[in-house]
N, CA, C and O atoms as a Maestro MAE file, in Angstrom:
{
 s_m_m2io_version
 :::
 2.0.0
}

f_m_ct {
 s_m_title
 :::
 protein
 m_atom[332] {
  # First column is atom index #
  i_m_mmod_type
  r_m_x_coord
  r_m_y_coord
  r_m_z_coord
  i_m_residue_number
  s_m_chain_name
  s_m_pdb_residue_name
  s_m_pdb_atom_name
  i_m_atomic_number
  :::
  1 25 -117.152 -46.680 -65.885 1 A "MET " " N  " 7
  2 3 -117.132 -47.098 -64.493 1 A "MET " " CA " 6
  3 2 -118.390 -46.562 -63.814 1 A "MET " " C  " 6
  4 15 -118.663 -45.361 -63.837 1 A "MET " " O  " 8
  5 25 -119.137 -47.461 -63.218 2 A "GLU " " N  " 7
  6 3 -120.323 -47.055 -62.474 2 A "GLU " " CA " 6
  7 2 -119.873 -46.468 -61.144 2 A "GLU " " C  " 6
  8 15 -118.994 -47.019 -60.483 2 A "GLU " " O  " 8
  9 25 -120.465 -45.368 -60.760 3 A "THR " " N  " 7
  10 3 -120.073 -44.712 -59.513 3 A "THR " " CA " 6
  11 2 -121.239 -44.644 -58.544 3 A "THR " " C  " 6
  12 15 -122.404 -44.707 -58.936 3 A "THR " " O  " 8
  13 25 -120.900 -44.515 -57.283 4 A "THR " " N  " 7
  14 3 -121.868 -44.333 -56.216 4 A "THR " " CA " 6
  15 2 -121.430 -43.128 -55.404 4 A "THR " " C  " 6
  16 15 -120.254 -42.996 -55.067 4 A "THR " " O  " 8
  17 25 -122.337 -42.284 -55.103 5 A "ILE " " N  " 7
  18 3 -122.030 -41.106 -54.285 5 A "ILE " " CA " 6
  19 2 -122.069 -41.515 -52.820 5 A "ILE " " C  " 6
  20 15 -123.010 -42.165 -52.364 5 A "ILE " " O  " 8
  21 25 -121.017 -41.118 -52.089 6 A "ILE " " N  " 7
  22 3 -120.950 -41.394 -50.651 6 A "ILE " " CA " 6
  23 2 -120.669 -40.093 -49.916 6 A "ILE " " C  " 6
  24 15 -120.202 -39.122 -50.511 6 A "ILE " " O  " 8
  25 25 -120.952 -40.080 -48.645 7 A "ASN " " N  " 7
  26 3 -120.627 -38.941 -47.794 7 A "ASN " " CA " 6
  27 2 -119.617 -39.409 -46.759 7 A "ASN " " C  " 6
  28 15 -119.772 -40.477 -46.168 7 A "ASN " " O  " 8
  29 25 -118.586 -38.609 -46.545 8 A "ILE " " N  " 7
  30 3 -117.606 -38.925 -45.515 8 A "ILE " " CA " 6
  31 2 -117.370 -37.690 -44.665 8 A "ILE " " C  " 6
  32 15 -117.569 -36.560 -45.112 8 A "ILE " " O  " 8
  33 25 -116.945 -37.921 -43.442 9 A "SER " " N  " 7
  34 3 -116.555 -36.825 -42.560 9 A "SER " " CA " 6
  35 2 -115.043 -36.737 -42.573 9 A "SER " " C  " 6
  36 15 -114.353 -37.754 -42.498 9 A "SER " " O  " 8
  37 25 -114.536 -35.531 -42.668 10 A "ILE " " N  " 7
  38 3 -113.086 -35.331 -42.726 10 A "ILE " " CA " 6
  39 2 -112.762 -34.024 -42.009 10 A "ILE " " C  " 6
  40 15 -113.499 -33.044 -42.116 10 A "ILE " " O  " 8
  41 25 -111.669 -34.025 -41.288 11 A "GLY " " N  " 7
  42 3 -111.261 -32.826 -40.557 11 A "GLY " " CA " 6
  43 2 -110.942 -31.664 -41.498 11 A "GLY " " C  " 6
  44 15 -110.519 -31.867 -42.636 11 A "GLY " " O  " 8
  45 25 -111.149 -30.469 -41.009 12 A "LYS " " N  " 7
  46 3 -110.933 -29.269 -41.832 12 A "LYS " " CA " 6
  47 2 -109.495 -29.158 -42.332 12 A "LYS " " C  " 6
  48 15 -109.253 -28.805 -43.486 12 A "LYS " " O  " 8
  49 25 -108.548 -29.465 -41.448 13 A "LYS " " N  " 7
  50 3 -107.139 -29.346 -41.828 13 A "LYS " " CA " 6
  51 2 -106.796 -30.339 -42.944 13 A "LYS " " C  " 6
  52 15 -106.136 -29.986 -43.921 13 A "LYS " " O  " 8
  53 25 -107.250 -31.571 -42.784 14 A "LEU " " N  " 7
  54 3 -106.976 -32.591 -43.794 14 A "LEU " " CA " 6
  55 2 -107.635 -32.230 -45.123 14 A "LEU " " C  " 6
  56 15 -107.037 -32.412 -46.183 14 A "LEU " " O  " 8
  57 25 -108.850 -31.724 -45.071 15 A "LEU " " N  " 7
  58 3 -109.546 -31.322 -46.283 15 A "LEU " " CA " 6
  59 2 -108.822 -30.171 -46.967 15 A "LEU " " C  " 6
  60 15 -108.710 -30.140 -48.192 15 A "LEU " " O  " 8
  61 25 -108.334 -29.231 -46.179 16 A "LYS " " N  " 7
  62 3 -107.592 -28.100 -46.738 16 A "LYS " " CA " 6
  63 2 -106.331 -28.588 -47.457 16 A "LYS " " C  " 6
  64 15 -105.998 -28.110 -48.542 16 A "LYS " " O  " 8
  65 25 -105.636 -29.545 -46.836 17 A "GLU " " N  " 7
  66 3 -104.436 -30.111 -47.465 17 A "GLU " " CA " 6
  67 2 -104.799 -30.852 -48.748 17 A "GLU " " C  " 6
  68 15 -104.105 -30.725 -49.757 17 A "GLU " " O  " 8
  69 25 -105.878 -31.621 -48.712 18 A "ALA " " N  " 7
  70 3 -106.320 -32.368 -49.895 18 A "ALA " " CA " 6
  71 2 -106.713 -31.410 -51.019 18 A "ALA " " C  " 6
  72 15 -106.367 -31.628 -52.180 18 A "ALA " " O  " 8
  73 25 -107.427 -30.364 -50.670 19 A "ASP " " N  " 7
  74 3 -107.819 -29.376 -51.685 19 A "ASP " " CA " 6
  75 2 -106.607 -28.712 -52.321 19 A "ASP " " C  " 6
  76 15 -106.597 -28.454 -53.524 19 A "ASP " " O  " 8
  77 25 -105.585 -28.434 -51.517 20 A "ALA " " N  " 7
  78 3 -104.373 -27.809 -52.049 20 A "ALA " " CA " 6
  79 2 -103.677 -28.749 -53.038 20 A "ALA " " C  " 6
  80 15 -103.201 -28.312 -54.086 20 A "ALA " " O  " 8
  81 25 -103.621 -30.023 -52.704 21 A "ILE " " N  " 7
  82 3 -103.002 -31.001 -53.604 21 A "ILE " " CA " 6
  83 2 -103.827 -31.133 -54.879 21 A "ILE " " C  " 6
  84 15 -103.282 -31.145 -55.983 21 A "ILE " " O  " 8
  85 25 -105.143 -31.233 -54.718 22 A "ALA " " N  " 7
  86 3 -106.025 -31.355 -55.879 22 A "ALA " " CA " 6
  87 2 -105.848 -30.155 -56.815 22 A "ALA " " C  " 6
  88 15 -105.775 -30.314 -58.033 22 A "ALA " " O  " 8
  89 25 -105.779 -28.976 -56.243 23 A "LYS " " N  " 7
  90 3 -105.612 -27.767 -57.055 23 A "LYS " " CA " 6
  91 2 -104.267 -27.793 -57.772 23 A "LYS " " C  " 6
  92 15 -104.185 -27.503 -58.966 23 A "LYS " " O  " 8
  93 25 -103.218 -28.141 -57.040 24 A "ARG " " N  " 7
  94 3 -101.875 -28.182 -57.612 24 A "ARG " " CA " 6
  95 2 -101.790 -29.193 -58.764 24 A "ARG " " C  " 6
  96 15 -101.063 -28.979 -59.734 24 A "ARG " " O  " 8
  97 25 -102.536 -30.288 -58.646 25 A "GLU " " N  " 7
  98 3 -102.503 -31.342 -59.657 25 A "GLU " " CA " 6
  99 2 -103.648 -31.241 -60.663 25 A "GLU " " C  " 6
  100 15 -103.850 -32.149 -61.470 25 A "GLU " " O  " 8
  101 25 -104.390 -30.145 -60.617 26 A "SER " " N  " 7
  102 3 -105.527 -29.919 -61.521 26 A "SER " " CA " 6
  103 2 -106.522 -31.083 -61.496 26 A "SER " " C  " 6
  104 15 -106.936 -31.592 -62.537 26 A "SER " " O  " 8
  105 25 -106.891 -31.485 -60.290 27 A "ARG " " N  " 7
  106 3 -107.875 -32.552 -60.079 27 A "ARG " " CA " 6
  107 2 -109.004 -32.022 -59.229 27 A "ARG " " C  " 6
  108 15 -108.929 -30.928 -58.669 27 A "ARG " " O  " 8
  109 25 -110.046 -32.817 -59.143 28 A "ASN " " N  " 7
  110 3 -111.083 -32.475 -58.180 28 A "ASN " " CA " 6
  111 2 -110.950 -33.397 -56.968 28 A "ASN " " C  " 6
  112 15 -110.158 -34.339 -56.983 28 A "ASN " " O  " 8
  113 25 -111.710 -33.127 -55.946 29 A "ARG " " N  " 7
  114 3 -111.637 -33.923 -54.708 29 A "ARG " " CA " 6
  115 2 -111.901 -35.395 -54.965 29 A "ARG " " C  " 6
  116 15 -111.188 -36.260 -54.457 29 A "ARG " " O  " 8
  117 25 -112.935 -35.678 -55.763 30 A "SER " " N  " 7
  118 3 -113.293 -37.079 -56.017 30 A "SER " " CA " 6
  119 2 -112.128 -37.838 -56.631 30 A "SER " " C  " 6
  120 15 -111.833 -38.958 -56.213 30 A "SER " " O  " 8
  121 25 -111.463 -37.247 -57.615 31 A "GLU " " N  " 7
  122 3 -110.324 -37.910 -58.249 31 A "GLU " " CA " 6
  123 2 -109.216 -38.161 -57.231 31 A "GLU " " C  " 6
  124 15 -108.623 -39.239 -57.200 31 A "GLU " " O  " 8
  125 25 -108.945 -37.166 -56.409 32 A "LEU " " N  " 7
  126 3 -107.890 -37.293 -55.405 32 A "LEU " " CA " 6
  127 2 -108.215 -38.392 -54.394 32 A "LEU " " C  " 6
  128 15 -107.358 -39.220 -54.084 32 A "LEU " " O  " 8
  129 25 -109.434 -38.405 -53.883 33 A "PHE " " N  " 7
  130 3 -109.811 -39.416 -52.895 33 A "PHE " " CA " 6
  131 2 -109.891 -40.813 -53.506 33 A "PHE " " C  " 6
  132 15 -109.558 -41.795 -52.843 33 A "PHE " " O  " 8
  133 25 -110.330 -40.915 -54.766 34 A "ARG " " N  " 7
  134 3 -110.333 -42.223 -55.429 34 A "ARG " " CA " 6
  135 2 -108.914 -42.773 -55.550 34 A "ARG " " C  " 6
  136 15 -108.667 -43.946 -55.272 34 A "ARG " " O  " 8
  137 25 -107.986 -41.915 -55.968 35 A "GLU " " N  " 7
  138 3 -106.598 -42.360 -56.101 35 A "GLU " " CA " 6
  139 2 -106.009 -42.735 -54.741 35 A "GLU " " C  " 6
  140 15 -105.286 -43.725 -54.626 35 A "GLU " " O  " 8
  141 25 -106.316 -41.950 -53.722 36 A "ALA " " N  " 7
  142 3 -105.814 -42.253 -52.377 36 A "ALA " " CA " 6
  143 2 -106.357 -43.606 -51.905 36 A "ALA " " C  " 6
  144 15 -105.616 -44.403 -51.330 36 A "ALA " " O  " 8
  145 25 -107.623 -43.862 -52.140 37 A "LEU " " N  " 7
  146 3 -108.225 -45.133 -51.728 37 A "LEU " " CA " 6
  147 2 -107.625 -46.295 -52.512 37 A "LEU " " C  " 6
  148 15 -107.346 -47.350 -51.942 37 A "LEU " " O  " 8
  149 25 -107.425 -46.107 -53.823 38 A "ARG " " N  " 7
  150 3 -106.792 -47.172 -54.622 38 A "ARG " " CA " 6
  151 2 -105.402 -47.487 -54.076 38 A "ARG " " C  " 6
  152 15 -105.045 -48.656 -53.931 38 A "ARG " " O  " 8
  153 25 -104.618 -46.455 -53.773 39 A "GLY " " N  " 7
  154 3 -103.283 -46.663 -53.214 39 A "GLY " " CA " 6
  155 2 -103.338 -47.394 -51.890 39 A "GLY " " C  " 6
  156 15 -102.530 -48.288 -51.636 39 A "GLY " " O  " 8
  157 25 -104.284 -47.022 -51.044 40 A "TYR " " N  " 7
  158 3 -104.454 -47.685 -49.755 40 A "TYR " " CA " 6
  159 2 -104.785 -49.160 -49.941 40 A "TYR " " C  " 6
  160 15 -104.214 -50.017 -49.267 40 A "TYR " " O  " 8
  161 25 -105.703 -49.457 -50.851 41 A "LEU " " N  " 7
  162 3 -106.103 -50.844 -51.090 41 A "LEU " " CA " 6
  163 2 -104.938 -51.672 -51.637 41 A "LEU " " C  " 6
  164 15 -104.778 -52.837 -51.274 41 A "LEU " " O  " 8
  165 25 -104.138 -51.079 -52.498 42 A "ILE " " N  " 7
  166 3 -102.960 -51.773 -53.025 42 A "ILE " " CA " 6
  167 2 -101.988 -52.087 -51.895 42 A "ILE " " C  " 6
  168 15 -101.486 -53.208 -51.805 42 A "ILE " " O  " 8
  169 25 -101.715 -51.101 -51.026 43 A "ARG " " N  " 7
  170 3 -100.790 -51.316 -49.904 43 A "ARG " " CA " 6
  171 2 -101.317 -52.389 -48.957 43 A "ARG " " C  " 6
  172 15 -100.546 -53.213 -48.465 43 A "ARG " " O  " 8
  173 25 -102.619 -52.385 -48.698 44 A "GLN " " N  " 7
  174 3 -103.205 -53.398 -47.819 44 A "GLN " " CA " 6
  175 2 -103.048 -54.786 -48.428 44 A "GLN " " C  " 6
  176 15 -102.744 -55.749 -47.724 44 A "GLN " " O  " 8
  177 25 -103.255 -54.885 -49.735 45 A "ASN " " N  " 7
  178 3 -103.093 -56.166 -50.417 45 A "ASN " " CA " 6
  179 2 -101.637 -56.627 -50.334 45 A "ASN " " C  " 6
  180 15 -101.370 -57.799 -50.067 45 A "ASN " " O  " 8
  181 25 -100.696 -55.708 -50.562 46 A "GLU " " N  " 7
  182 3 -99.281 -56.057 -50.480 46 A "GLU " " CA " 6
  183 2 -98.908 -56.513 -49.069 46 A "GLU " " C  " 6
  184 15 -98.148 -57.467 -48.903 46 A "GLU " " O  " 8
  185 25 -99.441 -55.833 -48.059 47 A "LEU " " N  " 7
  186 3 -99.190 -56.250 -46.679 47 A "LEU " " CA " 6
  187 2 -99.746 -57.646 -46.424 47 A "LEU " " C  " 6
  188 15 -99.101 -58.465 -45.769 47 A "LEU " " O  " 8
  189 25 -100.925 -57.913 -46.933 48 A "GLY " " N  " 7
  190 3 -101.528 -59.231 -46.783 48 A "GLY " " CA " 6
  191 2 -100.657 -60.313 -47.406 48 A "GLY " " C  " 6
  192 15 -100.482 -61.386 -46.830 48 A "GLY " " O  " 8
  193 25 -100.113 -60.028 -48.584 49 A "VAL " " N  " 7
  194 3 -99.231 -60.980 -49.252 49 A "VAL " " CA " 6
  195 2 -97.977 -61.209 -48.414 49 A "VAL " " C  " 6
  196 15 -97.536 -62.345 -48.240 49 A "VAL " " O  " 8
  197 25 -97.400 -60.109 -47.889 50 A "MET " " N  " 7
  198 3 -96.192 -60.241 -47.068 50 A "MET " " CA " 6
  199 2 -96.469 -61.033 -45.797 50 A "MET " " C  " 6
  200 15 -95.673 -61.895 -45.426 50 A "MET " " O  " 8
  201 25 -97.575 -60.759 -45.126 51 A "PHE " " N  " 7
  202 3 -97.910 -61.487 -43.904 51 A "PHE " " CA " 6
  203 2 -98.152 -62.971 -44.191 51 A "PHE " " C  " 6
  204 15 -97.741 -63.833 -43.415 51 A "PHE " " O  " 8
  205 25 -98.821 -63.261 -45.306 52 A "SER " " N  " 7
  206 3 -99.046 -64.659 -45.680 52 A "SER " " CA " 6
  207 2 -97.718 -65.364 -45.924 52 A "SER " " C  " 6
  208 15 -97.521 -66.503 -45.499 52 A "SER " " O  " 8
  209 25 -96.809 -64.678 -46.614 53 A "TYR " " N  " 7
  210 3 -95.486 -65.254 -46.862 53 A "TYR " " CA " 6
  211 2 -94.759 -65.477 -45.542 53 A "TYR " " C  " 6
  212 15 -94.159 -66.531 -45.330 53 A "TYR " " O  " 8
  213 25 -94.811 -64.490 -44.660 54 A "GLY " " N  " 7
  214 3 -94.164 -64.615 -43.356 54 A "GLY " " CA " 6
  215 2 -94.715 -65.782 -42.558 54 A "GLY " " C  " 6
  216 15 -93.958 -66.526 -41.934 54 A "GLY " " O  " 8
  217 25 -96.023 -65.945 -42.575 55 A "LYS " " N  " 7
  218 3 -96.636 -67.060 -41.849 55 A "LYS " " CA " 6
  219 2 -96.201 -68.397 -42.426 55 A "LYS " " C  " 6
  220 15 -95.909 -69.334 -41.684 55 A "LYS " " O  " 8
  221 25 -96.159 -68.486 -43.756 56 A "SER " " N  " 7
  222 3 -95.771 -69.760 -44.363 56 A "SER " " CA " 6
  223 2 -94.302 -70.067 -44.078 56 A "SER " " C  " 6
  224 15 -93.943 -71.221 -43.848 56 A "SER " " O  " 8
  225 25 -93.450 -69.038 -44.092 57 A "GLN " " N  " 7
  226 3 -92.038 -69.242 -43.774 57 A "GLN " " CA " 6
  227 2 -91.870 -69.648 -42.309 57 A "GLN " " C  " 6
  228 15 -91.085 -70.542 -41.993 57 A "GLN " " O  " 8
  229 25 -92.600 -68.996 -41.433 58 A "ALA " " N  " 7
  230 3 -92.526 -69.332 -40.001 58 A "ALA " " CA " 6
  231 2 -92.958 -70.773 -39.773 58 A "ALA " " C  " 6
  232 15 -92.350 -71.496 -38.984 58 A "ALA " " O  " 8
  233 25 -94.003 -71.178 -40.463 59 A "LYS " " N  " 7
  234 3 -94.477 -72.557 -40.314 59 A "LYS " " CA " 6
  235 2 -93.422 -73.529 -40.832 59 A "LYS " " C  " 6
  236 15 -93.139 -74.547 -40.202 59 A "LYS " " O  " 8
  237 25 -92.843 -73.203 -41.988 60 A "LYS " " N  " 7
  238 3 -91.828 -74.060 -42.584 60 A "LYS " " CA " 6
  239 2 -90.597 -74.178 -41.685 60 A "LYS " " C  " 6
  240 15 -90.005 -75.250 -41.563 60 A "LYS " " O  " 8
  241 25 -90.219 -73.051 -41.052 61 A "LEU " " N  " 7
  242 3 -89.034 -73.031 -40.185 61 A "LEU " " CA " 6
  243 2 -89.361 -73.360 -38.729 61 A "LEU " " C  " 6
  244 15 -88.480 -73.370 -37.869 61 A "LEU " " O  " 8
  245 25 -90.631 -73.626 -38.469 62 A "LYS " " N  " 7
  246 3 -91.114 -73.960 -37.119 62 A "LYS " " CA " 6
  247 2 -90.808 -72.857 -36.106 62 A "LYS " " C  " 6
  248 15 -90.364 -73.112 -34.986 62 A "LYS " " O  " 8
  249 25 -91.062 -71.629 -36.541 63 A "ILE " " N  " 7
  250 3 -90.884 -70.466 -35.674 63 A "ILE " " CA " 6
  251 2 -92.241 -70.124 -35.069 63 A "ILE " " C  " 6
  252 15 -93.225 -69.968 -35.792 63 A "ILE " " O  " 8
  253 25 -92.292 -70.010 -33.770 64 A "LYS " " N  " 7
  254 3 -93.528 -69.662 -33.062 64 A "LYS " " CA " 6
  255 2 -93.565 -68.154 -32.838 64 A "LYS " " C  " 6
  256 15 -92.536 -67.479 -32.882 64 A "LYS " " O  " 8
  257 25 -94.760 -67.642 -32.600 65 A "GLN " " N  " 7
  258 3 -94.933 -66.209 -32.363 65 A "GLN " " CA " 6
  259 2 -94.024 -65.710 -31.234 65 A "GLN " " C  " 6
  260 15 -93.477 -64.610 -31.314 65 A "GLN " " O  " 8
  261 25 -93.868 -66.514 -30.197 66 A "ASN " " N  " 7
  262 3 -93.024 -66.128 -29.055 66 A "ASN " " CA " 6
  263 2 -91.554 -65.995 -29.436 66 A "ASN " " C  " 6
  264 15 -90.799 -65.309 -28.747 66 A "ASN " " O  " 8
  265 25 -91.135 -66.645 -30.531 67 A "ASP " " N  " 7
  266 3 -89.739 -66.592 -30.970 67 A "ASP " " CA " 6
  267 2 -89.414 -65.310 -31.742 67 A "ASP " " C  " 6
  268 15 -88.249 -64.926 -31.847 67 A "ASP " " O  " 8
  269 25 -90.427 -64.660 -32.274 68 A "VAL " " N  " 7
  270 3 -90.212 -63.552 -33.208 68 A "VAL " " CA " 6
  271 2 -89.413 -62.413 -32.577 68 A "VAL " " C  " 6
  272 15 -88.414 -61.984 -33.154 68 A "VAL " " O  " 8
  273 25 -89.819 -61.918 -31.426 69 A "ASN " " N  " 7
  274 3 -89.099 -60.797 -30.804 69 A "ASN " " CA " 6
  275 2 -87.649 -61.155 -30.504 69 A "ASN " " C  " 6
  276 15 -86.742 -60.350 -30.716 69 A "ASN " " O  " 8
  277 25 -87.441 -62.374 -30.008 70 A "ARG " " N  " 7
  278 3 -86.077 -62.815 -29.707 70 A "ARG " " CA " 6
  279 2 -85.230 -62.864 -30.976 70 A "ARG " " C  " 6
  280 15 -84.081 -62.421 -30.974 70 A "ARG " " O  " 8
  281 25 -85.786 -63.394 -32.050 71 A "LEU " " N  " 7
  282 3 -85.048 -63.490 -33.312 71 A "LEU " " CA " 6
  283 2 -84.743 -62.109 -33.895 71 A "LEU " " C  " 6
  284 15 -83.663 -61.888 -34.444 71 A "LEU " " O  " 8
  285 25 -85.684 -61.194 -33.776 72 A "ILE " " N  " 7
  286 3 -85.447 -59.822 -34.246 72 A "ILE " " CA " 6
  287 2 -84.309 -59.198 -33.462 72 A "ILE " " C  " 6
  288 15 -83.407 -58.595 -34.044 72 A "ILE " " O  " 8
  289 25 -84.344 -59.339 -32.133 73 A "LYS " " N  " 7
  290 3 -83.287 -58.775 -31.290 73 A "LYS " " CA " 6
  291 2 -81.933 -59.388 -31.642 73 A "LYS " " C  " 6
  292 15 -80.940 -58.671 -31.769 73 A "LYS " " O  " 8
  293 25 -81.892 -60.698 -31.798 74 A "GLU " " N  " 7
  294 3 -80.639 -61.374 -32.138 74 A "GLU " " CA " 6
  295 2 -80.092 -60.871 -33.476 74 A "GLU " " C  " 6
  296 15 -78.894 -60.625 -33.614 74 A "GLU " " O  " 8
  297 25 -80.973 -60.726 -34.444 75 A "THR " " N  " 7
  298 3 -80.547 -60.258 -35.764 75 A "THR " " CA " 6
  299 2 -80.029 -58.825 -35.693 75 A "THR " " C  " 6
  300 15 -79.005 -58.502 -36.295 75 A "THR " " O  " 8
  301 25 -80.729 -57.973 -34.965 76 A "ARG " " N  " 7
  302 3 -80.272 -56.589 -34.811 76 A "ARG " " CA " 6
  303 2 -78.925 -56.529 -34.107 76 A "ARG " " C  " 6
  304 15 -78.049 -55.757 -34.498 76 A "ARG " " O  " 8
  305 25 -78.757 -57.341 -33.072 77 A "ASP " " N  " 7
  306 3 -77.484 -57.370 -32.345 77 A "ASP " " CA " 6
  307 2 -76.355 -57.837 -33.253 77 A "ASP " " C  " 6
  308 15 -75.255 -57.286 -33.206 77 A "ASP " " O  " 8
  309 25 -76.614 -58.849 -34.078 78 A "GLU " " N  " 7
  310 3 -75.602 -59.342 -35.016 78 A "GLU " " CA " 6
  311 2 -75.224 -58.258 -36.016 78 A "GLU " " C  " 6
  312 15 -74.050 -58.094 -36.345 78 A "GLU " " O  " 8
  313 25 -76.223 -57.514 -36.501 79 A "ASN " " N  " 7
  314 3 -75.962 -56.457 -37.481 79 A "ASN " " CA " 6
  315 2 -75.190 -55.301 -36.875 79 A "ASN " " C  " 6
  316 15 -74.381 -54.674 -37.559 79 A "ASN " " O  " 8
  317 25 -75.425 -55.007 -35.600 80 A "LYS " " N  " 7
  318 3 -74.670 -53.951 -34.913 80 A "LYS " " CA " 6
  319 2 -73.208 -54.334 -34.804 80 A "LYS " " C  " 6
  320 15 -72.324 -53.502 -35.006 80 A "LYS " " O  " 8
  321 25 -72.955 -55.588 -34.488 81 A "GLY " " N  " 7
  322 3 -71.592 -56.070 -34.310 81 A "GLY " " CA " 6
  323 2 -70.788 -56.039 -35.596 81 A "GLY " " C  " 6
  324 15 -69.570 -55.863 -35.566 81 A "GLY " " O  " 8
  325 25 -71.463 -56.210 -36.731 82 A "GLY " " N  " 7
  326 3 -70.773 -56.246 -38.019 82 A "GLY " " CA " 6
  327 2 -70.636 -54.890 -38.679 82 A "GLY " " C  " 6
  328 15 -69.982 -54.771 -39.715 82 A "GLY " " O  " 8
  329 25 -71.240 -53.866 -38.099 83 A "ALA " " N  " 7
  330 3 -71.243 -52.541 -38.742 83 A "ALA " " CA " 6
  331 2 -69.981 -51.773 -38.503 83 A "ALA " " C  " 6
  332 15 -69.843 -50.647 -38.980 83 A "ALA " " O  " 8
  :::
 }
 m_bond[331] {
  # First column is bond index #
  i_m_from
  i_m_to
  i_m_order
  :::
  1 1 2 1
  2 2 3 1
  3 3 4 2
  4 3 5 1
  5 5 6 1
  6 6 7 1
  7 7 8 2
  8 7 9 1
  9 9 10 1
  10 10 11 1
  11 11 12 2
  12 11 13 1
  13 13 14 1
  14 14 15 1
  15 15 16 2
  16 15 17 1
  17 17 18 1
  18 18 19 1
  19 19 20 2
  20 19 21 1
  21 21 22 1
  22 22 23 1
  23 23 24 2
  24 23 25 1
  25 25 26 1
  26 26 27 1
  27 27 28 2
  28 27 29 1
  29 29 30 1
  30 30 31 1
  31 31 32 2
  32 31 33 1
  33 33 34 1
  34 34 35 1
  35 35 36 2
  36 35 37 1
  37 37 38 1
  38 38 39 1
  39 39 40 2
  40 39 41 1
  41 41 42 1
  42 42 43 1
  43 43 44 2
  44 43 45 1
  45 45 46 1
  46 46 47 1
  47 47 48 2
  48 47 49 1
  49 49 50 1
  50 50 51 1
  51 51 52 2
  52 51 53 1
  53 53 54 1
  54 54 55 1
  55 55 56 2
  56 55 57 1
  57 57 58 1
  58 58 59 1
  59 59 60 2
  60 59 61 1
  61 61 62 1
  62 62 63 1
  63 63 64 2
  64 63 65 1
  65 65 66 1
  66 66 67 1
  67 67 68 2
  68 67 69 1
  69 69 70 1
  70 70 71 1
  71 71 72 2
  72 71 73 1
  73 73 74 1
  74 74 75 1
  75 75 76 2
  76 75 77 1
  77 77 78 1
  78 78 79 1
  79 79 80 2
  80 79 81 1
  81 81 82 1
  82 82 83 1
  83 83 84 2
  84 83 85 1
  85 85 86 1
  86 86 87 1
  87 87 88 2
  88 87 89 1
  89 89 90 1
  90 90 91 1
  91 91 92 2
  92 91 93 1
  93 93 94 1
  94 94 95 1
  95 95 96 2
  96 95 97 1
  97 97 98 1
  98 98 99 1
  99 99 100 2
  100 99 101 1
  101 101 102 1
  102 102 103 1
  103 103 104 2
  104 103 105 1
  105 105 106 1
  106 106 107 1
  107 107 108 2
  108 107 109 1
  109 109 110 1
  110 110 111 1
  111 111 112 2
  112 111 113 1
  113 113 114 1
  114 114 115 1
  115 115 116 2
  116 115 117 1
  117 117 118 1
  118 118 119 1
  119 119 120 2
  120 119 121 1
  121 121 122 1
  122 122 123 1
  123 123 124 2
  124 123 125 1
  125 125 126 1
  126 126 127 1
  127 127 128 2
  128 127 129 1
  129 129 130 1
  130 130 131 1
  131 131 132 2
  132 131 133 1
  133 133 134 1
  134 134 135 1
  135 135 136 2
  136 135 137 1
  137 137 138 1
  138 138 139 1
  139 139 140 2
  140 139 141 1
  141 141 142 1
  142 142 143 1
  143 143 144 2
  144 143 145 1
  145 145 146 1
  146 146 147 1
  147 147 148 2
  148 147 149 1
  149 149 150 1
  150 150 151 1
  151 151 152 2
  152 151 153 1
  153 153 154 1
  154 154 155 1
  155 155 156 2
  156 155 157 1
  157 157 158 1
  158 158 159 1
  159 159 160 2
  160 159 161 1
  161 161 162 1
  162 162 163 1
  163 163 164 2
  164 163 165 1
  165 165 166 1
  166 166 167 1
  167 167 168 2
  168 167 169 1
  169 169 170 1
  170 170 171 1
  171 171 172 2
  172 171 173 1
  173 173 174 1
  174 174 175 1
  175 175 176 2
  176 175 177 1
  177 177 178 1
  178 178 179 1
  179 179 180 2
  180 179 181 1
  181 181 182 1
  182 182 183 1
  183 183 184 2
  184 183 185 1
  185 185 186 1
  186 186 187 1
  187 187 188 2
  188 187 189 1
  189 189 190 1
  190 190 191 1
  191 191 192 2
  192 191 193 1
  193 193 194 1
  194 194 195 1
  195 195 196 2
  196 195 197 1
  197 197 198 1
  198 198 199 1
  199 199 200 2
  200 199 201 1
  201 201 202 1
  202 202 203 1
  203 203 204 2
  204 203 205 1
  205 205 206 1
  206 206 207 1
  207 207 208 2
  208 207 209 1
  209 209 210 1
  210 210 211 1
  211 211 212 2
  212 211 213 1
  213 213 214 1
  214 214 215 1
  215 215 216 2
  216 215 217 1
  217 217 218 1
  218 218 219 1
  219 219 220 2
  220 219 221 1
  221 221 222 1
  222 222 223 1
  223 223 224 2
  224 223 225 1
  225 225 226 1
  226 226 227 1
  227 227 228 2
  228 227 229 1
  229 229 230 1
  230 230 231 1
  231 231 232 2
  232 231 233 1
  233 233 234 1
  234 234 235 1
  235 235 236 2
  236 235 237 1
  237 237 238 1
  238 238 239 1
  239 239 240 2
  240 239 241 1
  241 241 242 1
  242 242 243 1
  243 243 244 2
  244 243 245 1
  245 245 246 1
  246 246 247 1
  247 247 248 2
  248 247 249 1
  249 249 250 1
  250 250 251 1
  251 251 252 2
  252 251 253 1
  253 253 254 1
  254 254 255 1
  255 255 256 2
  256 255 257 1
  257 257 258 1
  258 258 259 1
  259 259 260 2
  260 259 261 1
  261 261 262 1
  262 262 263 1
  263 263 264 2
  264 263 265 1
  265 265 266 1
  266 266 267 1
  267 267 268 2
  268 267 269 1
  269 269 270 1
  270 270 271 1
  271 271 272 2
  272 271 273 1
  273 273 274 1
  274 274 275 1
  275 275 276 2
  276 275 277 1
  277 277 278 1
  278 278 279 1
  279 279 280 2
  280 279 281 1
  281 281 282 1
  282 282 283 1
  283 283 284 2
  284 283 285 1
  285 285 286 1
  286 286 287 1
  287 287 288 2
  288 287 289 1
  289 289 290 1
  290 290 291 1
  291 291 292 2
  292 291 293 1
  293 293 294 1
  294 294 295 1
  295 295 296 2
  296 295 297 1
  297 297 298 1
  298 298 299 1
  299 299 300 2
  300 299 301 1
  301 301 302 1
  302 302 303 1
  303 303 304 2
  304 303 305 1
  305 305 306 1
  306 306 307 1
  307 307 308 2
  308 307 309 1
  309 309 310 1
  310 310 311 1
  311 311 312 2
  312 311 313 1
  313 313 314 1
  314 314 315 1
  315 315 316 2
  316 315 317 1
  317 317 318 1
  318 318 319 1
  319 319 320 2
  320 319 321 1
  321 321 322 1
  322 322 323 1
  323 323 324 2
  324 323 325 1
  325 325 326 1
  326 326 327 1
  327 327 328 2
  328 327 329 1
  329 329 330 1
  330 330 331 1
  331 331 332 2
  :::
 }
}
């Protein structure tokens, strides 16, 4: 894997926490931050897939953005009544 060196700014507290995790897991900072970034990118991709699915379902069901809050409230109210 070809690598590129980058510089980032990070708060002291966050760095201290990251260093503690890296030490506990016998890793270095670079390994820890690479894994954290990979996890973040995976979650972002999954969110994108979910939002795309939601948009396609909304289009199929002819649900407009203005309907979403009302439908959420109605669903929550129905679930409260059945609990």
